[in-house]
Every structure is written in C-alpha cells, then in structure tokens.
N, C-alpha and C positions, 0 to 999 in steps of 0.2 A: 679704346682698348678694353675698358670695362664691359662695353656692350658685346664685344667679341667673346670675352670670357663667359659672360652670362649666356650667350647664344650656344657656345660649345658645351657649357654645363647642362643646358636644357636638352641638347641632342643626346648627350651621354645618359641623362636620367631617363629620357624617353626610350632609348635603346635598351637600357637595363630593365625598365618596366615591361617592355615588349618581350624581352628574353625570358623574364620571370613568368609572364603570363603564359608564354608558349610552353615553358617547362612545366607549369602547373597543369596545363591542358594535357600534355603528354602523360604526366603522372596519373591524371584522372582516367585517361584512356587505358593506360597500362593496368591500373588497379581495378578497372571495371571487370567484374566477373560475368562473362557471357553465358547466357542460358542457351543450351543446345538441346533440342528435342530430336530423338531418333525414332523413326517409324519403319516398320518392315513391310516390304511388298515381296513376299516369298511364296506366293501361291497363284492360282488362276485368277485372272482379272474378271470378276463377275460382280453381281449385285452385293455380295458380302464384302468384297474388297472395296467397292465404291463406298459403302457405308463406313467401313473402317477408316478410309482416307478422310472422309468428311468429319468424322468424330475426332480423328487425330489432329487435323489442322485447326479445328475449333478449339481443341485443348491447347494447341500451340499459341493461339491468339489469347486465350484466357490466361495462360501462365506467362504471357509476354516473352515468348522465346525469341532470342535474337537470330537464331539460325535453326533450320530444320535439315536433318540428314536422312535421306531415304536409303535404306539398305535393300538393294534390288537383287532378286534371283527368281525370275519368272519367265516362262515360255509363252506368256500372252494370255489371251482370253477374249472376252466380248468386246467388239469394236465400239459400241455405244457407251459401255461402261468406261472403257479406256478414254474415250473422248471427254466424258464428264470429269474424269480424274485430271486430265490435262487442263481443263478449264479451271478446276480448283487450284491447281499448282500455279498456273499462269496468273491468276488473280490474287495469289497470296502476296502480301506486301513485303515480307522479309525474305532473305536469300534462302533458296532450297538447293542443296547439293545432293547428288545421288552417288552412292557407292555401289557399283556393279560388282557384287561379290560372287561371281560365277557367270550367270546368263541374264541378258536383257534382250529377249527375242520378241518379235511381233509387237503386241500391245505393250510389252515391257520396254521395248526400244523406244516406242513413241513417248511413253511416260518419262523415260530417261532424258530424251532430247528436250522435253518441256522444262527440265530443271535448269537452274542457272549455271551450274558447273557439274561436269561428269568426271568421276574418278573410278578407276577399274583396278581390280586385283590382278596379279599375275595369272595368266591362263584364262582370263574372262573373255567374253565375247558380247558383241552388240550388233543387232541387225535382223536379217531374215524376217521382214515384216509383211510378207505376203499374207493376205487374208485367206483362210482356209475354212472349209466346211467341217462338219463333225467327223466325216470319214477321212479327213486329211487331204482331200483334193482341193485345188484352188477354187475359191469362190468366183461367181460371175464377175465380169469386168466392172460393173457398176460399183461393187464393193471395193475392188482394187483402185478404181478411180477416186473414190471417196477417201481411202486410206492414203493414196499418193498426195492428195490435196492437203490432208491434215498434217502429214509428215513434212511436206514442203513448207507450209505456212508456220509450223511450230519451229522448224530449223531456222527459218528466216528471222523469226521473232527473237531468237537467242543467238543471232549472228553466226550461224553455222551454214556450211555449204548446202543449199536446198537440193541440189542435184544429187548429192550423195544420199540424202534422206529419201528422195524419190527412188533412187537405185536400190534401196533396201526393200522396196515393195515390188517394183516392176523389173522383171528380167530383161525387158527390151531396151531399157535405158543403157546407153553407152557413155562412159566417161573416160577420156584419154588417160592412160597409165594407171587407172584405178579399177575400171570395170569394163568387161567385154559383154556382148549380148549373150543371153542364154542363162545367166546366173544372177541371183540377187546378192547384194552386198551383205557380208557378215564380217565385221572387223574383229581382229584380235586386239589385245590391249595396246601393243606397239603400233599396229596399223591405225587404231583410233587416235592415238597421240599424234602420229604423223600427219593425219588428215584433219586434225583439230576437232575430233569428236570425243576427246578425252583430255583433261587437263594434266593428269599425271597417273603413274602407276603407284599404287599404295597397297599396304597390307592390312590396314585397319582404319577405323573411323578416327581414332586418336591421331594417326598420321595426317589425315586430312585437316584436322583442326590445327595441328602444328604447322603445316604448310601455309595455312592462312593466318599465321602469327597470333593465334589465340593462346596466350600464356596462362590465362586464368579463366576457367569455365566450369560449369556444372552440366552434366549429361542427364537428361530425363528420357529414359527408354519407354516410349508409350506402350501401354498395354490396355486392352479393352476391359471395361468393368464387367462384373458378373452379369449385369442386365444386358449389356451390349453383346456379350458372348452368347447369351440365350437368343437374342434377336438374330445374330449371325447364323446360329444353328437352324433357326426356322426359315431363313432365306435360302431354302433348298427345295427344288422341285419334288424330290422323293418324299421329304417330310411333309410338304404341302399336300401331296396325294393322300398320305395317311390321315392328315387332319380333315380333308374332305370326307374321307370314309367315316371318320368319327362323328362329323357333323350329321351326315345322313343317318348313320346307325343310331346316334343318340336321339334324334327326332322320332325315328320309327319306334324304338323301344319305349319311349315315353308314352306314345299313344297305345302301345301294346299293354302297358300297365300304368294307367293314368294315376298321377299322384306320387309316383316313385321318386321323382325329383332328380335323382342321380343321373339318369340318361340325358335329360334336357340340360342339366348343369354341365355335363361333359361336352355336349354339343356346343353350348355357348362358349365354354373355355376354348374349345378347338377353333371356333370361329374367330375369337379374339386373337389367338396365337397365329392364325392364318393371316388375318388382315393387318394387324398392328406392325409386324416386322416389314411387310412390303410397303406400308404407308410411310413408316419412318425412313425406309431405304429410298424413298422418292419414286417408287414404282407404282404403287396404288394411288390413283387419282380419285377425287371425290365422285366424279360421274361413274367410274367403274364400280365403286363400292355401292352407290345408289342402284346401279343396274343389277348388281348381285342381289341386293335386298328385294328389289321388285321381282326378280326371277324366282326367289324363294317364296315370296308371298303368293305369286301365281300358282306355284306348285302346291302349296298348302291349301289354297282355295280349291284347286282342282281335286285334291285328295279328299278334303273334308267338307266341302260346301257344294261344289258343282257336281251333279250326277254325271256319270260316264267319263269319258276321256276325250277332250276336244282341243279347241284352239288355245285355251288358257294353259293347258298342260304342255302342249307342244312349244308354245311361245315361252313358257316358264323354263322348260328344260334348255331350250336354245339360249335364252338370255343368261341363265345361270352358268352354263358351260363357257360361253363366250366371255363373260365377265371374269370368271375364274382364270381363264387363260390370259386375258389382258392384264390382270393384276400382277401376274408374274413376269410380264415383259416390259422392257424399257422402250415402249413405243410412244410416238407422238400422236395422240388420239388414234385414228385408224391408219396412220402412216407407218408401215413396216419396212420401208425401203432399205433402211440400214440396220434392221434387226436380223441377226444371223438366223438362217433357216434352222440350224440346230437348236437354238433357244426356243423357237416357235414349236418345234417338234417335242422338246422336253416338257414345255409348259402344257401343251395339248395332251400329251400322254399322262401327265400328272393329274390334270383335271378330269379327263375322261376315265382314266384308270381308277381314280378315287371314287367317282360316281358309280362306275360299273361295279367296283368292289363292294360299295355300299348296297347296291341293289341286289347283288348276289348274296350278300350277308343276310339281307332281309328275307329273301325267298328260301334260302337253304339252311340258314342258321337261326333265324328269328324264333321259330317255335321251340327249338331245342334249347336255345339260350335261356329262355324264360323258365325252363324246367331244371336248370343247373343249380347246384348248391351255392355257387358264388352269387347268382342272381337272387337267390332266396335270402341271402344275408342283407341285401340292400332294398328288397321289396317285400311287402307283406303278401306272400303267395299262399300261405296256409289257409285252408278252409276251416272255419270254426264250427265243427260238427257238434250236434246235440249230444252224441255219445261221449264226447270228451268234456261235457259239462257246460258247453256254451248254449245260450238260448238263441234259437233261429227265428227270424221273422216269419211268422206263419204264412203271411200272404205270399212271400217270395217262395217259400217251400211248396206251397200249393200250386205255383205256376209251373213247376217242373213237369214236362210232358205236354204242356199246352202249346197251341199254335197261334200264330199271329202274322203280322206283316212288318217289313222293315219300314220305319217311318223316315229314316235317312239312309244314305249309303253307309254301310258298315265296313271300315277299312283300317283295322278290324273293329274299331269302336264306333258306336253310334246309338241310335234310339230305335225302339220297336214299339208297336201298338198291339196290345193283347186285351181283348174284351173292352175295347174303347179307352184303355188307359195307356199312357206313354211311360216306358221304362228305359233306363240306361242298360245297354247290352254290349257284348263283344263276342267275337267269333273265335274259333280255334286257330285262326290265322288266315282263313280265306276271306275274300271280299264278297259282300252280299249287296246287290243293287236295291235301290229304293223300290218299295211295293212288292218285293219278292217275299214269298211265304217262308216263315221261319218256325222252328220248334225249340222250346226251351229244354236244354239238356242238363243244366245244373244252375245253382244259385251260389254266388260268391259275394258275401256281404250284401250290399244293396244292388249289386249288378248281376244281370242275368247272362249266362253263357248260352249262346244259341247256335243252331246250325241251319243251313238252307234246306228247304224241302221243295223248292221249285217255285215257278211263277204262280201268282194268284189267278 
C-alpha cells in the first residue's frame, strides 16, 4: 500500500513539475520582445535596389532581427538584379514576410514569391512577370524561358503552385479554371488568397504581426545611412556619364596648366566616385577595374610619350570604353545572356557619351576655360610683367621671337630645343609634333609659350 502511495505521489510531482516547466516556457515565449525589421522595395529593381537589399539584410543579421517584413510596391526592373535579390532572401535564415501594398509586378512578383509569406492590401495585385525590353515589347524567348525557370523553382521552394508562377510569365501556359491561353496571370488580392499566393488580406504591417501572434515586438524601419545614400546616387548611368566627363576634363586641364592641382584632384575624386559605388554594389570586378587602368595608361602614353597616334591609342580607347561599360553591368565575365539589352544600351551611352562630351569639351571649351575668371582663381595664370614691378628672367625674355624645334610632342605641353638648349613649353591649344619648327611668342614664368611654324 505504501509503495502505491509513493508511486502515485511521484507521478503527481512529476506532472506538476512538467506543467510548471511548460508554463514557464510559455511565459518566456510570451514575454519575449520580437525584433521586426521593415525594409521597402518601392522602386525599380536595379543595382541601387540590389545594394539596398544587401545592406538591409546585413543590418537585420547584425541587429539579430527575428523577422523581416518587406513592404512591396514595384513594377519590376532588371532580371539579373532581381535574381540576386531572390538568392539573398532565400538564403536568409529568419522568416521574411512581404506586404504587397499596391503592386508586385514582374521582378516585384518574383521577389514576393521568394518570401516565406505573402500578405496583400485590398486592391493590390501580383503577377504580370513577362520580361520586356526598354520599349515595353516582350523580350526574346531566352529571357522568358529563364524567367519561367526562376519563377517556377522559387514557387516550388516555398510550396506554391509552380504552374501559376510560370503562367505569370508565359501567356501560352493554360491552367484549368485559372488561366486561358493568350494572357499572363495577374492576381487580385482575393484571387491570390484563393490560389494560395497570399496568406491574408491586411491593411498594415501591424496587422501582419498580430495575425502571427506577436504580442510584444519592436519595429526597426531600415533606412540607408548618408554614405549608402551617396553610393546609391552614384549607381546611376547618367551620373556615371558625368563622372567620366569630369575624369577626362580634369586630366586635360591639368596638362593645360601644369601644377594647378585642382583639375587632377577633381579627376581623381570623379574616378573614385565612379568606381567605388559599382564595386560595393557587386558590379565592378577586379579585372574590370584593372582593364580600365590599363586603358587609361595606354591613352596617357599615346598622348604624352609615343609620337603620333597608333595602336596604343586605339587599344587604349577601346579598352577604356569596354571596361567602363562592363563596370556598370551585372554580367558574368563576358556572358551577357541574361543582361537586358536596355541595360547594355544605357551603360554604353553613358560611357561613350561621357568620353565624347569630354573630348568636345577639350576641343571647344579648353582654351576658353583657361581664360575665365573662375579658372584664374584656382590657377596662377597672371603674367608677372616687369612694368608691374616683377623681375623677369632675362634669358627667357630674350627667347621671345626665337625659333627652334619641338623636342617632344606638345599636347599641349612638352619640351622644345632652342640654340641647343632644352626648355619647358606649351602651345595655345594646338598639338605640335616632334621635330616640328616652333617660334616663341611669350614667356610665362619659366615656361615658354610657342606656336608652330611648320616642319624643319
């Protein structure tokens, strides 16, 4: 009898301890304050958005966020950038929920399907993922096939009907009672719920958290830092074109007025602002940057060392333009199979436009710019005349009117030989070939200003 009582007492104590432990566990779970990070995808999916998502998810990991909510309102964008964003989302270890607060079209639909749960506001839509060119026309079938494959595999991974995802891309797909041939799928909120492409209709992110039984939580709405906003600003082909123009113009004006420092400093700053954002955004690879440097070195060698214009100049221009274009593209080495034609065109126009603008600036504005008051403030352009109380080097003054030959190519700076002596010289803007006859027209400091008088 005693044994039975002890046995029953043991069972009772064990049950009580178990119940107490479970109660404590529940209390801990209930009392835990969940960290929720909210990030916005409310613009075109491009290199800037890819950079934003990378930084945002890194911030979520650093702050140990328990959940991430994406507020989505996008009509799509670049296919390769969208694919990279999908990989970032799929590889993230904590749950990611998306709140489609209006539209999730094309690349926006793909990113939404990659998330663990989809919530949509009343009147929202998701789908229409056909890949289009810059003019709005459907892209070639290889792009559609690639998009169909990504949509299908992403839907399968998150246990959604892959045929529906494929039907959002391909108008030829037929799904009984859902889709007929000739149209791509675009779901309203109610339709998305019906076909399991949306968990619920909600009006706010707070409603999503309540539905997931998060009683205690803090919301961290991610914003880019000032530095990241600057990086995002420069990840723009138009801005890149202007930076290329500044690089070329700065180099030219430094050689127009050696020692000025400001033009070459501006060129270096423009080069950094061009390269760093694309490098941090994952677009500029080491070999592309090296190719750009080699191209620039060849161009400088052609201009200031090698007489005439030949192979080095042509190769330098080609290498420079090609590397500038590649840096702006999300390509895999020279594989452009899934890089949209529109992105290639924009990058090419930015690179060629910037270089062309720089060359036009040199030929039509170079000489005038060095004569402006603004340039005079940063460069020592005044001549120190003896009439104003300055002492002038007698030997330099005596050289005015003398003739000699170009010892190097003057483009526009270089060296000349007069009476078997070598002098630093520059022209009024024109190029003078080596061994071409020159005449000294003025003396500015220790440098001679010369003009061409023909071949020797």
